[in-house]
N, C-alpha and C positions, 0 to 999 in steps of 0.2 A: 755157146750152147753146144749140145752134143749132136753128132751125126751118127750114121750107122757104123762108123769106125770108132771103137771105144778108146778112151784115154789118149786121144791125139795130142793132148798138151803135156804129156809127161816129160818131154824133152826140156820143157821150161821149168817144171816144178822141181826137178832135181837140184836146180841152182838157187831156189828161193830161200833155203835155210841160210846160206851164206849172205845172200842179198839182204835178208832181214836185219842182219847185224851191221853190214857194211854200208848200206844206203838207207838213210832214215828220213822219214817225214813224221812230224809230230802227230801222234794219235791221242786217244783218250788218256786222261790222267798224266800226260806228259811223257808217256812211253813211246819208244820209237815204233813207227809203222812203216811199211814198205810198199812200193809199187813194183810190179814185175818188170818195169822198164829196164832196170839194171841187169836183171837176169836175162831178159830177152836180148839185150845188147851183147851179153857174153855168149848166148846161144848162137846169135847171128855170126859172131866172130869165128865160131867153130864150124860154120857151114851147116849146122843142124836146122831142122824146120822150125819156123817161128809162127806157126799157125794155131789159131784157136777155133774150135767148132762153132759155126754159126747156123742160123735157121735155114740158110740156102746153100750150105756147104762151108768149107774152111774159110776163115777170115784171116788175112795177113795183118797181124797187129803191129807190124813194123810200119805199115802204111795207114791202116784204119785207126780211128780214135776209140780203141777198145776200152770197155769198162766191165768189171765183174761185180755183180750184186751178190753179197753174202749175208747169211743170217746165222746168228749165234744162239746157242743155249737151248735149242728146242730138241725135238718137236714138242708142241703143246696143243691144247684145244684150239689155239689160234692159227696153227699151221695150215689147216685146210682152207681158210680164208685167203692166206697168202698164196697158196698153190693155185687157187682159182683166179686170182689177179694175174699171176705169172702166165697162166694158160691163156687168159684173155688177150694179153699183149704179146704172146709168142716169145716169152723170155725164159731162159733157163738160168738158174741160180746155183750157188754152192752153199750147202747147209753144213755148218760146223756144229755137230750134235754132241749132246751130253749123254753118256751111257746110262748112268743111274737116274732113275725116276723120269727118264725121257725116252730114250731109244727102247729100253726094256718095258716101259709103260705103254708106249704108243708104237708098237712094231709095224702095224699096218700103215700108219702115216709114213714111216720110213720107207716101206716098200712102195708106197704111192709116189714118193719123191723120185725114186729110181725109175719107176715105170713111166713117169712123165718126163724123163730125160734130165733130171737135175743131178748134180754131183753131191754125194753124201760123204762127208769127212768127219773128223773128230775134234772136239773141244776138250777132250779127256773124259774120264769117268765121272768125276764129281766136282769139277771146277775148282780144285785146289790150286793155289798160286804156286806154280812150279819152282819159283826162285826161293820159296820159303820152306821147302820140304827136302827130305834126304834124297840121295840119288836113287835108292831103291824105291822110294815112294813115287818119284818122278816116273821111273820106268813102269811102275804098276799103274799109275794114273793114265799114262799114254796107252799102254798095252790093253788095259781093260776097256777103255773107251773105244779103241780101234776094233777090238774083238767083238764088242757088242754090236757094232754096225755089221761086221762080217757075218755074225751069227744070224742076223735078221735078213740081210740082203744077199749073202753069198759073195759079196765083193769086199775085199780088204781095203780100207782107206790108206792112202799114202800121203795125205796132207794133215798137218797138225796146226791148229790155231791155239797158241798158248793162252790160257785164261788171262783176261785184261791186257793181253799183248806183252806180258812180262816174260822175258826169256833171258838166257845167259849162255855163256860158253858151255857150261855143263849141260844145260837143257838141250842145246843144239847138238852136242856130241851124242847124247842118248837118243835123240830123235833120229839122227843119222844112222846110228847103230841098228835102230829098228826099221830102217829103210823109209823114213818119213822126212818130208820137208816142211819147214815152218812157214806159215803165211799169216801176215797181219793185215793192215789196211792203210789206206791213204785218205779216205773220206769217212767221217764219223758223224752219224746223225745224233749221237748222244741221246738216244731214245730211252735210256735208263734214268734220265734226269727230268723228263717232262712228258706230259700226255698231250702236248700241243702238236698236232700233226703238221700244221703249216710250218712251225718252227723246225721240226725234224727235217722236213723236205727242204726248207731253205738252207739249212746247214749243209746237207748233202750237195745241193746244187752249187753252192758257193765253193765247196772244196773239191769237187770232181774235176779232174784233169785227164787228158788222154793217158791210157795205160794204168788206170786207177782201180782200186779195190774199195768198194763201199761196204761199210759195216752197219747192219741193223740187227734186230733180234726178233725171233718168233717165240717170245716168252710171255708168260702171263705174270703180272705183278699184283698180288692180292691186296697190297697196300694202296694201289691206285696212284702211286707217285710217278711211275715210269712204265715204259713198254706198251702201255695201253693206247698210245697214240700211233703206234707203228703201222698198223694195217692201213689206215687211211692215208698214210704218207707214201705208200709204195707206188700207187698208180701215178700220182703227180711226178714223182721222181722218174719213173720209166718214161712217161710220155714227154716230159720236158727234155730229157737227155736224148731220147730218140729224135726229137725235133731239132736238136743241136747236132745231129749226125753221129751219135755214138751207137755202135752195135754192142749189144750185151753178149758177153761170153762167160763161160765158166772159168774158174781160176785155172 
């Protein structure tokens, strides 16, 4: 979570792009996902700080069982419910937002995220799969998604979550050229496959390990096949992991 000192974790995130390719854990659909553990190890070796902002001051994630809660593909009309739950449990999260039809449609929600101390980053402009489009289109998707957040909040994102976790050497190089680090996940609730909140929470709790990144979505699915069980899963995930001694931090 954030403190009054902004962007304290940037020493870590600069290394996440390389770590995402070099150190894999299986994520959704079989794509590689990453924990920041490898990046933190590299940071520690250089003597740089390895602290993440917590509710009571910086948390040393080399010693604590840090975990980051992240939400993809919003904001949506469901986001205020999630923000209320996070506030109730004093947890800050990282939101990987979509520019088109989300950030630009719900600018006040994005400003509310920032005002409440959450980290707002980008999932690109329109969720195109970056490994299936041209270099110019990759750059456009990342840039327009990033710029949408900056236009609304005044803060330029420096973290990119590639849609569906699909990345490549080309995507990573373009992200680096744009000054952005890629971040995927290590615990996936697969809330796009079910509306069963208990199942979503159970998946997260079984997969979460120290230094992990949790993937959920603050998205609405009009077909009612997925995402609609996410809100009710958030509180059980938070309270159970807090009971297990995990401090929640932003990425």
